[in-house]
C-alpha positions in Angstrom: 79.3 22.9 9.9 82.2 24.9 11.4 83.5 25.7 8.0 80.1 26.8 6.8 79.9 29.3 9.6 83.3 30.7 8.5 82.0 30.8 4.9 78.9 32.7 6.2 81.0 35.4 7.8 83.2 35.7 4.7 80.4 35.8 2.2 78.4 38.5 4.2 81.6 40.4 4.8 82.4 40.5 1.0 78.9 41.6 0.1 78.9 44.3 2.7 82.3 45.6 1.6 81.2 45.7 -2.0 77.9 47.3 -1.1 79.5 50.3 0.6 81.1 51.9 -2.5 77.8 51.3 -4.4 75.3 52.6 -1.9 77.2 55.4 -0.1 77.5 57.5 -3.3 73.8 57.0 -3.9 73.0 58.2 -0.4 75.2 61.2 -1.0 73.5 61.9 -4.3 70.0 61.7 -2.7 71.3 64.0 0.0 70.4 61.5 2.7 72.6 63.3 5.2 72.5 63.1 9.0 71.1 66.0 10.9 73.0 66.5 14.2 71.0 67.6 17.2 72.1 70.9 18.6 72.1 69.8 22.2 74.7 67.0 21.4 78.4 67.3 21.8 79.8 70.3 19.8 82.5 68.0 18.2 79.6 66.1 16.4 78.5 69.2 14.5 81.2 68.6 11.8 79.5 65.2 11.1 76.4 66.9 9.7 75.7 65.8 6.2 77.3 62.4 6.6 75.1 59.9 4.8 72.7 58.0 7.1 70.5 54.9 6.5 73.7 53.0 6.0 72.1 50.0 7.7 70.7 49.2 4.3 74.3 48.0 3.4 74.5 45.3 6.0 70.8 44.4 5.7 71.0 43.8 2.0 74.3 41.9 2.4 72.7 39.7 5.1 69.6 38.9 3.1 71.6 38.0 0.0 74.0 35.9 2.0 71.2 34.0 3.7 69.6 33.3 0.3 72.9 31.9 -1.0 74.0 30.0 2.0 70.7 28.5 3.4 68.8 26.6 0.8 66.2 25.2 3.2 66.2 27.7 6.1 64.6 26.5 9.3 61.6 28.4 10.7 63.8 29.8 13.4 66.4 31.3 11.0 63.6 32.9 8.9 61.9 34.2 12.0 65.2 36.0 13.0 65.6 37.3 9.4 62.0 38.6 9.3 62.6 40.4 12.6 65.8 41.9 11.2 63.9 43.2 8.2 60.7 44.3 10.0 62.4 46.4 12.6 64.7 47.8 9.9 61.7 49.0 8.0 60.5 50.9 11.0 63.9 52.5 11.3 63.9 53.3 7.6 60.6 55.2 7.9 62.0 57.1 10.9 65.2 58.0 9.0 63.4 59.0 5.8 61.1 61.4 7.7 64.2 63.0 9.4 65.7 63.6 6.0 62.4 65.0 4.5 61.9 67.3 7.5 65.6 68.3 7.5 65.9 67.9 11.3 66.6 65.2 13.8 62.9 64.5 14.4 61.4 61.6 12.4 58.5 59.6 13.7 57.0 61.1 16.9 57.9 59.1 20.0 54.4 57.6 20.3 54.2 56.7 16.6 57.5 54.9 16.8 56.5 53.1 20.0 53.2 52.0 18.5 54.9 50.5 15.5 57.5 48.8 17.6 54.8 47.4 19.9 52.6 46.1 17.1 55.5 44.3 15.3 56.7 43.0 18.7 53.2 41.6 19.4 53.3 39.8 16.0 56.5 38.1 16.8 55.5 37.3 20.4 52.2 35.8 19.2 54.0 33.7 16.6 56.6 32.5 19.1 54.0 31.6 21.7 52.2 29.4 19.2 55.3 27.8 17.8 56.1 24.4 19.3 59.8 24.9 18.8 59.9 28.1 20.7 57.0 28.1 23.1 56.4 30.3 26.1 59.2 29.2 28.4 62.5 31.1 29.0 65.8 29.8 30.6 67.0 31.6 33.7 70.8 32.3 33.4 73.1 30.7 36.0 70.2 28.6 37.3 69.7 26.8 34.0 66.0 26.0 34.6 63.3 26.9 32.2 60.3 28.8 33.5 57.0 28.8 31.5 55.5 32.3 31.5 52.2 31.1 30.1 49.8 34.0 29.4 52.5 36.5 30.5 54.8 35.4 27.7 53.4 37.7 25.0 53.4 40.8 27.2 56.9 40.0 28.3 58.1 39.6 24.7 56.5 42.8 23.6 58.3 44.7 26.3 61.5 42.8 25.6 61.6 43.5 21.9 60.7 47.2 22.4 63.4 47.5 25.1 66.1 45.7 23.1 65.5 47.7 19.9 65.5 51.0 21.7 68.6 50.1 23.7 70.6 49.3 20.5 69.3 52.5 19.0 70.6 54.6 21.9 74.0 52.9 21.7 74.4 54.1 18.1 75.8 57.5 18.9 79.5 57.2 18.0 81.3 56.1 14.9 81.5 52.3 15.0 80.1 51.9 18.5 76.9 50.0 17.9 78.6 48.1 15.0 81.5 47.0 17.1 79.5 46.0 20.2 76.9 44.1 18.1 79.6 42.2 16.1 80.8 40.8 19.5 77.3 40.0 20.7 76.3 38.3 17.5 79.6 36.3 17.6 78.6 35.2 21.1 75.2 33.9 19.8 76.9 32.1 16.8 78.7 29.9 19.4 75.7 29.6 21.7 73.2 28.7 19.0 75.7 26.2 17.4 76.3 24.5 20.7 72.6 24.3 21.3 72.1 22.5 18.0 70.4 25.3 16.2 72.8 25.3 13.2 70.8 27.4 10.8 70.3 30.1 13.4 74.1 30.1 14.0 74.6 30.8 10.3 72.2 33.7 10.5 74.2 35.2 13.4 77.4 34.6 11.5 76.0 36.3 8.5 75.0 39.4 10.5 78.4 39.5 12.2 80.2 39.2 8.9 78.0 41.9 7.3 78.7 44.2 10.2 82.5 43.6 9.9 82.3 44.8 6.3 80.1 47.7 7.3 82.7 48.7 9.9 85.1 49.5 7.1 82.9 52.5 6.4 81.4 53.2 9.8 84.6 53.3 11.9 86.0 56.7 12.9 85.9 58.9 10.9 82.6 57.4 9.6 81.8 57.6 5.9 78.2 56.5 6.6 76.0 56.1 9.7 73.7 53.1 10.1 70.8 55.3 11.2 67.7 53.9 12.9 67.4 51.7 9.8 70.4 49.7 11.0 70.1 50.1 14.8 66.5 48.9 15.0 67.2 46.1 12.6 70.1 44.9 14.8 68.0 45.2 17.9 65.2 43.2 16.3 67.6 40.5 15.1 69.3 40.2 18.5 66.0 40.0 20.3 64.7 37.4 18.0 67.8 35.2 18.2 67.8 35.2 22.0 64.1 34.6 22.1 64.4 31.6 19.8 67.0 30.1 22.1 64.8 30.8 25.1 67.5 33.1 26.4 66.0 36.6 26.4 67.3 37.3 29.9 70.8 36.6 28.7 70.7 39.8 26.6 70.9 41.8 29.9 74.3 40.3 30.5 75.9 40.0 27.0 74.3 43.2 26.0 75.4 45.0 29.2 76.6 48.0 27.2 73.1 48.5 25.7 71.7 48.2 29.2 74.0 50.8 30.7 73.4 53.2 27.8 69.6 52.9 28.4 69.9 53.2 32.2 72.0 56.4 31.8 69.2 58.0 29.9 66.6 56.9 32.4 68.6 58.0 35.4 69.5 61.3 33.8 65.9 62.2 33.0 64.6 61.0 36.4 67.3 62.9 38.3 66.7 66.1 36.4 63.0 66.0 36.8 63.1 65.1 40.5 66.1 67.2 41.7 66.9 69.6 38.8 70.4 68.1 38.7 72.1 65.8 36.2 74.0 62.7 37.1 76.0 62.6 33.9 77.5 65.4 31.8 75.4 64.1 29.0 73.4 61.0 28.2 73.6 58.4 26.7 76.7 57.2 28.6 79.0 57.4 25.6 78.5 61.1 25.5 79.4 61.5 29.1 82.8 59.9 28.5 83.3 62.1 25.4 82.7 65.2 27.6 85.2 63.8 30.1 87.8 64.1 27.4 87.8 60.6 25.9 88.2 60.4 22.1 85.5 58.5 20.3 87.8 55.7 19.4 88.7 55.3 23.1 85.1 55.0 24.1 84.4 52.5 21.4 87.5 50.4 22.4 86.5 50.5 26.1 82.9 49.5 25.4 84.0 46.7 23.1 86.4 45.4 25.8 83.6 45.5 28.3 81.4 43.5 25.9 84.1 40.8 25.5 84.2 40.5 29.3 80.4 40.4 29.5 80.3 37.7 26.9 82.7 35.6 29.0 80.5 36.1 32.0 77.5 35.1 29.9 79.2 31.8 28.9 79.6 31.0 32.6 75.8 31.3 33.0 75.3 28.0 31.2 
């Protein structure tokens, strides 16, 4: 089984690397270029026109790889794959509208949230009525399972919406969300394998491998951005994997970078509305470090190292 996980990474990596030169020119031809918000860092203005919706590359690579590698997928693996695709579709609609409107505004905030909540409810309802998943979650470090009962579905709705939005906020620098999520998915490859959920570990390996291939085109200077298509898909996949393993709370630890990015936005907005002052030079957090003089690659490296450390801490929670 260990060798199959390695094959999974390699197969997805190859499909993703091959998909880049095929899909990026198509995105160029269709003029699916990124619109950069004016209030963002000035250094990002030169990125305007870089193809977005690149998440299609690793989504397609992952789907093809799963079809090839998993002949009889378990319900859990398919559940994670469906979440990956479903949230990716929401992101696709958002990206497409941004391109059509030729600005950085796609779906309105309430429209996007309604779609996320509806899809999250669907997955929460399915999980609650699935004997293999159920309504219990494991508390990190304590190791005990707590049955949430009727509170499970509302919890999962909030959990999915929060996770997808957190990954989305992290996708603001070349290769940042990609690098961090490769590490997080690798963590869940090991965890799911050790918990005996082998098919799910293959899914995590496939996503990690596809992201490795995508990083070839997304690392600084990026030839393509994943867009909301990619970031929401990754958030949905991550949320689904952790939920299947009954470890949604573990995402707070292993996905600490996502959490800090989200908190920086919340604190910035709250501080400005209450006091008229900003805590950070700009939010999300990665922009703050940029304005402090850090190069994009330095921010990505620092956040990736932080994720490695957080993954080690998460391992200790078992």
